[in-house]
C-alpha positions, -999 to +999 in steps of 0.1 A: +223-884+533+210-851+520+235-852+492+222-886+481+186-874+481+196-843+461+215-864+436+185-888+431+160-859+428+182-842+402+185-874+382+147-879+383+142-843+372+166-848+343+148-880+332+114-864+334+125-833+315+140-855+288+108-875+285+087-844+283+109-828+257+108-860+235+070-860+237+069-823+227+054-812+261+086-798+276+115-777+267+150-788+258+162-758+277+151-776+309+173-806+299+201-782+292+199-768+327+195-802+345+224-820+327+252-798+339+237-797+373+238-835+375+273-837+359+288-813+384+270-826+414+295-829+443+321-805+430+315-783+460+326-811+483+359-813+465+364-775+467+355-775+504+386-795+510+412-773+492+443-790+506+432-825+494+416-813+462+445-791+451+471-818+459+452-843+438+447-817+410+484-807+409+498-842+413+521-851+384+527-815+373+562-800+373+572-782+404+571-748+387+533-753+383+526-770+416+540-748+444+575-742+431+593-709+438+579-691+408+544-701+418+549-683+451+562-652+434+598-656+443+626-652+418+641-686+409+677-675+417+669-654+448+648-673+473+658-652+504+645-616+506+670-588+498+683-566+527 
């Protein structure tokens, strides 16, 4: 609920700043600050679920990138520790 309210308020702020900048009463800097804020809204929710987010991000990559032995720091030919 609060996320939806924040999204709507950020969108309204962006529209108002664009209108003010077009009329010459506002700064395009305000628009430049609002736009990335609206574009990246909700990214924190994805990063709060690292297991789900990372699995989705690495899906389709070769195993050497997505959790293969080299990713974990192990040597590719030597997976068991030396004694």
